[in-house]
MARBA-833980 format. One record per atom (N, C-alpha, C): residue in one letter; x, y, z. Coordinates in steps of 0.05 Angstrom, whole numbers, padded with zeros to 5 digits, always signed. Each point is the difference from the previous one (the first is absolute). Example, Ala and Ser with C-alpha at 12.3 -4.5 7.8 and 13.67 -1.06 7.14 Angstrom:
a+00264-00114+00156
a-00018+00024+00000
a+00018+00024+00000
s-00007+00021-00014
s+00016+00024+00001
s-00015+00022+00014
***
This chain:
m+00024-00024-00001
m-00023+00023+00006
m+00018+00035-00002
p-00013+00018-00025
p+00020+00010+00000
p-00003+00025+00031
s+00024+00006+00015
s-00009+00025+00012
s-00008+00030+00000
f-00005+00015+00012
f-00018+00024+00006
f+00020+00014-00028
w+00033+00011+00000
w+00011+00012-00011
w-00005-00007-00024
q-00003-00026+00000
q+00018-00004-00026
q-00035+00004-00020
v-00024-00005+00011
v-00030+00012-00022
v+00011+00037-00002
g+00003-00003+00027
g+00001+00034-00004
g+00019+00013-00026
a+00014-00015-00009
a+00025+00007-00020
a-00009-00004-00015
a-00011-00026-00004
a+00000-00004-00038
a-00029+00016+00006
m-00021+00015+00011
m-00018+00018-00001
m+00012+00023-00015
v+00014+00012+00018
v+00015+00026+00006
v+00013-00006-00046
t+00011-00008+00004
t+00008-00016-00027
t-00022+00009-00025
v-00017-00022+00001
v-00014-00005-00014
v-00021+00037+00002
l+00008+00010+00013
l-00024+00028-00005
l+00031+00027-00009
a+00019-00008+00009
a+00022+00017-00019
a-00002-00014-00025
l+00013-00023-00007
l-00013-00004-00045
l-00027+00017-00001
l-00020+00007+00023
l-00018+00007-00025
l-00012+00024-00005
i+00025+00014+00019
i-00009+00033+00007
i+00028+00003-00029
l+00019-00012+00007
l+00007+00003-00027
l-00006-00004-00024
a-00025-00024-00017
a-00006-00004-00019
a-00020+00018-00001
l-00014+00005+00014
l-00011+00032+00002
l+00010+00029-00008
k+00030+00006+00016
k+00008+00030-00020
k+00007-00018-00032
f+00009-00024-00002
f+00005+00002-00033
f-00014+00001-00017
l-00028-00009+00014
l-00014+00004-00014
l-00026+00026-00005
g+00004+00014+00011
g+00004+00020+00003
g+00019+00014-00017
r+00020-00002+00007
r+00021+00026-00023
r-00005-00015-00027
l-00014-00022-00008
l-00004-00011-00037
l-00019+00018-00003
q-00022-00006+00018
q-00024+00026-00006
q-00003+00020-00011
n+00026+00013+00022
n-00002+00032+00006
n+00026+00007-00031
g+00016-00016-00004
g+00026-00002-00033
g-00030-00009-00027
r-00017-00009+00010
r-00017-00001-00024
r-00007+00025-00013
g-00018+00014+00021
g-00009+00029-00022
g-00029-00013+00010
a-00016-00004+00021
a-00018-00007+00009
a-00018+00019-00003
q+00006+00023+00014
q-00015+00020+00008
q-00004+00015-00028
d+00012+00005-00011
d+00002+00020-00026
d-00009-00011-00021
s-00013-00030+00004
s-00017-00005-00022
s-00028+00009+00000
v-00001-00014+00017
v-00037+00020+00001
v-00007+00028+00006
r-00008+00023-00013
r-00005+00015+00002
r-00029+00019+00005
l-00011+00008+00017
l-00033+00017-00015
l+00011+00026-00006
l-00005+00004-00037
l-00002+00024-00010
l-00013+00013-00011
k-00024-00005+00024
k-00037+00021-00005
k-00013-00018+00011
v-00009+00028+00019
v-00039-00009+00019
v-00017+00018-00016
r-00007-00003-00005
r-00029+00015-00008
r-00026-00018+00023
r-00012+00014+00021
r-00016+00001+00011
r-00026-00006-00009
l-00026-00008-00001
l-00021+00001-00004
l-00025-00011+00016
g+00008+00007+00022
g-00015+00005+00031
g+00007-00020+00018
p-00012+00001+00016
p+00017-00015+00027
p-00002-00033-00013
k+00023-00008+00006
k+00010-00016+00006
k-00005-00027-00033
r+00000+00027-00023
r+00001-00001-00024
r+00025+00008-00011
d+00029+00001-00014
d+00015+00001-00022
d+00008-00012-00006
l+00008+00007-00025
l+00008-00001-00033
l+00036+00000+00004
e+00017-00011+00001
e+00024-00010+00000
e+00020+00000-00022
t+00024+00008+00004
t+00014-00007-00026
t+00030-00004+00009
l+00004-00026-00001
l+00019-00005+00021
l+00023-00020-00040
r+00021-00002+00025
r+00033-00001-00025
r+00004-00022+00015
v+00002-00020-00015
v+00008-00025+00019
v+00021-00008-00028
d+00035+00004+00010
d+00011+00001-00027
d-00002+00000-00029
d+00004-00006-00018
d-00011+00018-00019
d-00024-00004-00016
e-00015+00006+00014
e-00033-00003-00002
e-00014+00026+00018
v-00030-00001-00009
v-00008+00009+00014
v-00026-00003+00008
f-00014+00001+00018
f-00037-00009-00004
f-00002+00001+00016
t-00029+00022-00004
t-00015+00025+00009
t-00026-00024+00003
i-00007-00002+00028
i-00017-00012+00020
i-00019+00014+00011
y-00021-00005-00009
y-00028+00002+00023
y-00006-00010+00023
r+00016+00018+00019
r-00013-00010+00035
r-00029+00005+00023
h-00013-00023+00004
h-00018+00016+00010
h-00003-00015+00026
d-00020+00001+00022
d-00010-00001+00020
d+00009-00036-00007
g-00018-00015-00010
g+00007-00042-00007
g+00014+00005-00001
g+00025+00004-00032
g+00025-00006-00009
g+00011+00008-00024
m+00011-00011-00022
m+00008+00019-00013
m-00004-00012-00034
v+00004+00021-00017
v-00005-00008-00022
v+00029+00013-00021
l+00003-00022-00013
l+00034+00007-00021
l-00018+00009-00021
l-00005+00033-00003
l-00021+00014-00030
l+00032+00014-00027
r+00033-00010+00003
r+00010+00003-00011
r+00032-00012+00002
r+00008-00011-00027
r+00026-00020-00001
r+00023+00022-00003
e+00009+00023-00002
e+00029+00008-00028
e+00030+00000+00014
p+00024-00008-00026
p+00020+00008+00008
p+00006+00021+00001
h+00020+00004+00022
h+00002+00033+00012
h+00007+00017-00021
v+00011-00005-00025
v-00002+00013-00012
v-00020+00008-00026
d-00017-00003+00012
d-00026+00010-00024
d-00015+00013+00026
y+00003-00013+00013
y-00015+00026+00016
y+00015+00023+00017
v+00027+00001-00015
v+00017+00026+00007
v+00001+00023-00014
e-00005-00016-00028
e-00017+00011-00020
e-00022+00019-00005
r-00013-00014+00015
r-00034-00003-00002
r-00012+00027+00014
e+00020+00002+00030
e-00014+00004+00013
e+00021+00040+00015
p-00008+00021-00010
p+00013+00014+00005
p+00015+00001+00028
v+00029+00016+00003
v+00017-00007+00019
v-00002+00032+00008
v-00011-00007+00036
v-00013+00027+00017
v+00029+00010+00012
t-00004+00025+00005
t+00031+00009+00008
t-00012+00013+00043
p+00003-00005+00014
p-00011+00012+00026
p+00000+00031-00014
d+00015+00021-00021
d+00008+00011-00009
d-00030+00012-00005
t-00011-00019-00039
t-00018+00008-00011
t-00022+00004+00022
a-00007-00022+00012
a-00031-00021+00019
a+00000+00035+00015
v+00008+00014+00014
v+00009+00021+00026
v-00011+00029-00026
a+00015+00005-00021
a-00016+00023-00020
a-00021-00001-00012
g-00012-00028-00008
g-00034-00003-00005
g-00016+00003+00027
l+00011+00000+00021
l-00018-00007+00023
l-00003+00028+00012
g+00015+00015-00004
g-00010+00033+00011
g-00030+00013-00016
r+00007-00010-00037
r-00012+00013-00014
r-00038-00012+00004
k+00004-00027+00010
k-00031-00025+00000
k-00004+00024+00032
l+00020+00009+00011
l-00029-00004+00035
l+00003+00053-00013
m+00005+00000-00018
m-00004+00015+00000
m-00026+00013-00016
a-00006-00017-00015
a-00021-00013-00018
a-00015-00007+00008
m+00004-00013+00028
m-00020-00017+00024
m-00012+00018+00000
a+00011+00020+00023
a-00002+00020+00009
a-00025+00016-00002
a+00011+00012-00026
a-00014+00017-00013
a-00033-00003-00019
s-00002-00028-00017
s-00018-00018+00003
s-00011+00002+00032
a+00004-00001+00017
a-00008+00000+00025
a-00012+00026+00008
g+00001+00022-00020
g-00008+00030+00015
g+00017+00019+00013
g+00036-00028+00010
g+00017+00012+00010
g+00007+00024-00015
s+00019+00020+00006
s+00021+00010-00013
s+00026-00021-00009
s+00012+00012-00028
s+00023-00024-00006
s+00015+00020+00009
r+00006+00018+00015
r+00021+00021-00002
r+00002+00004+00030
p+00032-00012+00022
p+00001+00010+00024
p-00011+00017+00008
a-00002+00008+00022
a-00010+00019+00026
a+00019+00028-00005
e+00034-00003-00011
e-00001+00027+00001
e+00007+00021-00036
d-00008-00020-00007
d-00009+00009-00030
d-00023+00017-00002
r-00012-00007+00017
r-00027+00025-00016
r+00001+00027+00021
***
């Protein structure tokens, strides 16, 4: 019958090997770049718990309709085709158009589109 010390040493050895194996597997996964292979490109909110999402997985782009009960794949296309079809929106162009839209909305609601200092 093995002694208490032999059983304890065997358990420590097995735990140490398990930890080393998990660290090795973690390095293999990080080196592969699994985090960068899936990116969320665009989300359009359609209502509570309803979204249209555009995901990039490696070199393919998927458009998915997500709702409370599940997901539906709407489109699957190569990334090159998606880039040619969709316009590139930079933060500068997105903000520049937003100011004009807000001013037009304020004017159509009956408010002034000019700041208070200019009146």
